[in-house]
C-alpha positions in Angstrom: 16.4 -26.3 13.0 18.7 -24.5 10.4 16.0 -24.5 7.6 14.1 -21.7 10.3 17.5 -19.6 10.8 18.2 -19.5 6.8 14.1 -18.5 6.4 14.3 -15.8 8.9 17.2 -14.5 7.4 15.6 -14.7 4.3 12.8 -12.4 6.0 14.8 -10.0 7.0 16.8 -9.3 3.7 13.2 -9.1 2.3 12.2 -6.5 5.0 15.4 -4.6 4.5 14.6 -4.5 0.8 11.2 -3.3 1.2 12.3 -0.6 3.5 15.0 0.7 1.4 12.5 0.8 -1.5 9.9 2.9 0.8 12.4 5.2 1.8 14.0 6.0 -1.6 10.1 6.3 -2.9 10.0 9.2 -0.2 12.8 10.9 -0.6 12.0 10.9 -4.4 8.5 12.2 -3.5 9.8 14.8 -1.5 12.3 16.1 -3.8 9.6 16.3 -6.7 8.0 19.7 -7.5 4.2 20.2 -7.3 4.1 20.1 -11.1 6.2 16.6 -11.1 3.3 15.4 -8.7 0.1 16.6 -10.3 -0.2 14.2 -13.1 0.4 10.7 -11.2 -2.0 12.5 -8.5 -4.6 12.9 -11.2 -4.0 9.3 -12.5 -4.5 7.9 -9.1 -7.9 10.0 -8.3 -8.9 8.3 -11.6 -8.4 4.9 -10.7 -10.0 5.4 -7.5 -13.2 7.6 -8.5 -16.2 5.0 -8.5 -17.4 4.3 -12.3 -20.5 6.5 -13.1 -23.7 4.2 -12.2 -22.1 2.0 -10.0 -23.9 1.4 -6.4 -22.2 2.1 -3.5 -20.7 -0.8 -1.9 -22.5 -2.5 0.9 -20.7 -2.8 4.2 -20.4 -6.3 5.5 -22.2 -6.7 9.2 -20.0 -7.1 12.5 -19.3 -10.5 12.9 -22.1 -12.1 15.3 -19.6 -13.0 18.1 -18.8 -9.4 18.6 -22.1 -8.6 19.3 -22.8 -10.5 22.3 
């Protein structure tokens, strides 16, 4: 049973670290000027853009058990 308590503590530590990093990123973005955000925003748009000539992605149908 002690192993579970230890892994729960490790999970809590990981989640706390993720929360701290998320808050730091939000704080940094909020303090940044629009000019500082423009370059990274454009790079994100380029990455997210569909390459020319690529077909649109086909959506997966709903699982059959949901149609019943």
